[in-house]
C-alpha positions in Angstrom: 98.4 105.3 121.2 97.3 101.7 121.7 98.6 99.0 119.3 95.7 97.1 117.7 97.8 94.2 116.5 99.1 91.6 119.0 102.9 92.0 119.2 103.1 88.6 120.8 102.0 87.0 117.6 104.1 86.3 114.5 102.4 87.2 111.2 102.7 86.1 107.6 102.7 88.9 105.0 101.0 88.8 101.5 102.4 91.4 99.1 100.2 92.4 96.1 101.7 93.0 92.6 101.7 96.5 91.3 104.8 97.4 89.5 106.2 100.9 90.3 103.8 101.2 93.2 105.9 98.8 95.2 107.5 101.5 97.4 104.2 101.7 99.3 104.9 98.2 100.7 108.3 99.2 101.9 106.8 102.2 103.8 104.3 99.9 105.4 107.1 97.4 106.3 108.9 100.2 108.1 105.8 101.0 110.2 105.4 97.3 111.1 109.0 97.0 112.2 108.9 100.1 114.3 105.8 98.8 116.1 107.6 95.5 116.9 105.4 93.4 114.6 107.3 90.1 113.7 106.8 88.0 110.6 107.9 84.5 109.7 106.5 84.1 106.1 106.1 86.3 103.1 104.3 85.7 99.7 104.7 88.0 96.8 103.4 88.5 93.3 105.4 90.6 90.7 106.9 93.6 92.5 105.6 92.0 95.7 107.9 89.1 95.2 110.9 91.4 94.9 109.9 93.2 98.1 109.2 89.8 99.6 112.7 88.7 98.9 114.0 91.8 100.7 111.7 91.0 103.7 113.0 87.4 103.8 116.5 88.9 103.9 115.5 91.4 106.6 117.0 94.1 104.3 114.6 96.9 104.9 117.2 99.7 104.8 118.5 98.3 101.4 114.9 98.2 100.1 114.3 101.8 101.2 117.5 102.9 99.5 116.5 101.1 96.3 113.0 102.7 96.1 114.1 106.1 97.3 116.5 106.3 94.3 114.6 104.2 91.7 114.9 105.2 88.0 113.2 104.0 84.9 116.6 102.9 83.5 117.1 100.5 86.5 114.1 98.5 85.4 114.0 99.0 81.6 116.5 99.8 78.9 115.1 103.3 78.3 116.1 106.9 78.5 115.1 108.3 81.9 114.3 111.8 80.6 112.1 110.5 77.8 110.1 108.2 80.2 109.7 111.0 82.7 108.2 113.2 80.0 106.0 110.4 78.7 104.6 109.7 82.2 104.0 113.4 82.8 102.8 113.9 79.2 105.4 116.7 79.1 105.8 116.8 75.3 106.8 120.3 74.2 107.1 120.0 70.5 105.6 118.0 67.6 109.1 116.6 67.0 109.2 115.2 70.5 105.8 113.6 70.0 107.0 112.0 66.8 110.1 110.7 68.5 108.1 109.2 71.4 105.6 107.6 69.1 108.5 106.1 67.0 110.1 104.7 70.1 106.8 103.3 71.3 106.3 101.5 68.0 109.8 100.2 68.2 109.1 98.7 71.7 106.0 97.0 70.4 107.8 95.5 67.3 110.5 94.2 69.6 108.0 92.6 72.0 108.1 95.1 74.8 110.5 97.0 77.0 113.9 95.3 77.4 114.2 94.6 81.2 117.9 93.5 81.3 118.5 96.3 83.9 115.9 94.7 86.1 117.6 91.3 85.8 120.9 92.9 86.8 119.3 94.7 89.7 117.7 91.5 91.1 121.1 89.8 90.9 122.7 92.7 92.7 120.2 93.1 95.6 118.9 89.6 96.2 121.2 87.1 98.0 120.0 83.6 97.4 122.0 82.2 100.3 120.5 84.6 102.8 117.0 83.7 101.7 117.7 79.9 102.0 119.1 80.4 105.5 116.4 82.9 106.5 114.0 82.3 109.4 111.2 83.6 107.0 109.4 81.3 104.6 109.2 82.9 101.2 106.8 82.1 98.3 106.9 83.5 94.8 103.8 83.6 92.5 104.3 83.4 88.7 102.6 81.8 85.8 104.2 79.3 83.3 103.1 80.1 79.8 104.9 77.0 78.6 103.0 74.7 81.0 99.8 76.9 81.2 99.6 76.8 84.9 100.1 78.9 88.0 103.2 78.3 90.1 103.5 78.8 93.8 107.3 78.5 94.4 108.9 77.9 97.8 112.2 79.9 97.5 114.1 77.4 99.5 113.2 74.6 97.1 114.6 76.3 94.0 117.9 75.3 92.5 121.0 77.5 92.9 120.7 80.4 90.4 117.0 79.7 89.8 115.7 82.1 92.5 116.7 85.2 90.5 115.1 83.9 87.4 111.8 83.2 89.2 111.7 86.7 90.7 112.1 88.0 87.2 109.4 85.6 85.9 107.0 86.8 88.6 107.5 90.3 87.3 107.0 89.7 83.6 104.5 92.5 83.1 102.7 92.4 79.7 104.6 95.6 78.6 108.0 93.9 79.1 109.9 91.8 76.6 109.3 88.2 77.5 112.3 86.0 77.1 112.7 82.3 78.0 114.0 81.5 81.5 115.4 78.0 81.8 113.9 77.1 78.5 110.3 78.2 79.5 108.3 81.3 79.2 106.5 83.0 82.1 104.0 85.7 82.8 103.5 88.1 85.7 102.0 86.3 88.6 99.1 88.7 88.5 97.7 86.8 85.5 96.2 84.3 88.1 96.8 85.8 91.6 97.8 89.4 92.1 97.3 89.1 95.9 98.8 85.8 97.1 96.8 85.0 100.2 95.9 81.4 99.4 99.5 80.1 99.4 99.9 81.3 103.0 96.6 79.8 104.1 97.5 76.5 102.4 100.7 76.4 104.4 98.9 76.8 107.7 99.4 80.5 108.4 96.4 82.1 110.0 97.5 85.6 111.1 98.2 87.4 107.9 98.9 91.0 106.9 98.0 91.8 103.3 99.6 94.9 101.8 97.7 96.0 98.8 98.7 98.1 95.8 95.6 97.8 93.6 97.8 96.6 90.8 96.9 95.2 87.4 95.8 91.6 87.5 93.2 89.1 88.8 92.5 88.6 92.4 92.0 84.9 93.2 88.9 84.2 95.3 90.0 82.7 98.6 87.9 81.0 101.3 89.1 82.4 104.6 89.0 79.8 107.4 87.1 80.8 110.5 90.3 80.7 112.6 92.2 83.1 110.3 92.6 86.8 110.7 93.5 89.0 107.7 94.7 92.5 108.4 94.6 94.7 105.3 96.8 97.8 104.7 95.5 99.5 101.6 95.9 102.9 99.9 93.0 105.3 99.6 95.1 107.7 97.5 96.3 107.1 93.9 99.8 105.5 93.7 100.5 106.4 90.1 101.1 104.4 86.9 102.4 100.9 87.4 105.2 101.8 85.0 106.1 105.1 86.5 109.4 104.3 88.1 110.0 107.9 89.2 111.9 108.5 92.4 109.6 111.3 93.6 106.5 109.2 93.1 108.2 106.3 94.9 109.2 108.5 97.8 105.6 109.8 98.1 104.3 106.2 97.9 106.7 105.0 100.6 105.5 107.8 102.9 101.9 107.0 102.2 102.5 103.3 103.0 104.1 104.2 106.3 101.2 106.3 107.5 98.5 104.0 106.1 100.1 101.2 108.1 100.1 103.4 111.2 96.3 103.9 110.7 95.8 100.1 110.8 98.3 99.5 113.6 96.8 102.1 115.9 93.2 102.3 114.8 93.5 105.8 113.6 90.5 107.6 112.1 90.1 109.3 108.7 90.6 108.4 105.1 93.3 110.9 104.1 94.4 112.2 107.5 95.7 110.1 110.4 93.5 111.0 113.4 93.8 109.7 117.0 90.3 109.6 118.5 89.7 111.5 121.7 86.1 112.7 121.2 83.2 110.6 122.1 79.8 110.8 120.2 78.5 113.5 122.5 81.6 115.7 122.0 81.4 115.2 118.3 77.7 116.3 118.3 78.7 119.3 120.5 81.4 120.4 118.0 79.2 120.0 115.0 76.4 122.0 116.7 78.9 124.7 117.8 80.2 125.1 114.2 76.7 125.5 112.8 75.5 127.8 115.6 78.5 130.0 115.1 77.5 130.4 111.4 73.9 130.9 112.3 73.4 132.0 116.0 69.5 132.0 115.6 69.5 128.3 114.6 66.9 126.2 116.4 67.7 122.8 117.8 65.0 121.3 115.7 66.3 122.7 112.5 69.8 121.7 113.4 68.9 118.1 114.0 66.2 117.6 111.4 67.6 119.7 108.5 71.1 121.0 108.8 73.0 117.9 110.1 71.3 115.6 107.6 72.2 118.2 104.8 75.8 118.3 105.9 75.9 114.5 105.9 74.5 114.4 102.4 77.0 117.1 101.3 79.9 115.0 102.6 78.5 111.6 101.5 78.8 110.4 105.1 76.0 108.2 106.5 77.6 107.2 109.8 77.3 108.6 113.3 78.1 112.1 114.5 81.8 111.3 115.1 82.2 110.0 111.5 80.4 113.1 110.2 82.8 115.4 112.2 85.8 113.5 110.9 84.6 113.7 107.3 84.0 117.4 107.7 87.5 118.0 109.3 89.2 116.0 106.5 87.4 117.9 103.8 88.1 121.3 105.4 91.8 120.4 106.1 92.3 119.3 102.5 90.8 122.6 101.2 93.1 124.5 103.5 96.2 122.5 102.4 97.0 121.2 105.8 99.7 118.6 105.6 98.1 115.1 106.2 101.3 113.3 107.0 101.3 113.4 110.8 99.4 111.7 113.5 97.1 114.2 115.1 94.2 114.1 117.6 90.7 115.1 116.5 90.8 118.0 118.9 94.2 119.3 117.5 93.0 118.9 113.9 89.8 120.9 114.7 91.9 123.7 116.2 94.2 123.6 113.2 91.3 123.9 110.7 89.9 127.0 112.5 93.4 128.5 112.8 94.0 128.1 109.0 90.5 129.3 108.3 90.9 132.6 110.1 94.2 133.2 108.3 93.1 132.2 104.7 89.3 133.1 104.9 88.4 130.9 101.9 85.5 132.0 99.8 84.6 128.5 98.5 84.5 125.0 99.9 83.0 123.2 102.9 83.9 125.9 105.3 81.9 128.5 103.3 79.1 126.0 103.1 78.5 126.6 106.8 78.6 130.4 106.2 75.6 130.0 103.8 73.4 128.5 106.5 
């Protein structure tokens, strides 16, 4: 596979806020490192600032360990089993429902979830000295409620002991109990800028990788200079609730981030699968025609081109060329056949795998049966 990003360049990385979805960014980080992509600046909002601190420390293994084993009680002062059931809506008795509602009312009365565990975790995993001595510039986004203004903080310029507080300030999600830090109150950086691109551009960085989480907050409108290039790694799949600090969800998000980054790094095709392109347009048309003719041998070329291929395109919601239509078809069929998407596979190999599974399972519904109705 050919790397689409220039490994001779050094990039800046913008990390979007998104609470419990943050594991996705660590998976993408792993893919970048494995591809030899270097970075010399990171900006982060909310959970992106915590991941950014780990990137500034070059502590990917530690970040992976943290997210692989994350628990609700590491972030909030809560009972893990209660939160797991709440997130899964696994409430088995009326008594449990009453207890959860009572706890929720208590949280609201007290101003939100107590995040003292998060404060302790930040102090444990983030080494201020390493960040100050790092070869990576690190910027934290937060919002000062006391001063009513957005803050773009250069980590190296913060006073000793202040960095941990500002990481916590950046992550002050509305559901969290908001306590003063250094005599002031802060809000989650997503209040003004959930994806901190502008701070990197303002400091002269032009080659930027943005890792999205589609978190809660406002995305600041940014004018991109003509000489800047923004590469975006973004999930197509749902990453879960921003408060769902469940280790299984985090592991799934980390894996998704890893493969989504591979799609961007190597120009892979597909939205839910990771497909290396080997077919050209003519081969794609040939394969589509072959599938339809196998379902209806008497099919005329005119009906194929004027009726059936447009119908298939409409069925799949794909308005592109023949190759895009073939990929959309293969992804739909592979999903219906429960073929694992987490691998890099050629279009030819996926086509063969779809037919292999089809002959084993012989599904009676779905896109494969659509062809049989021709």
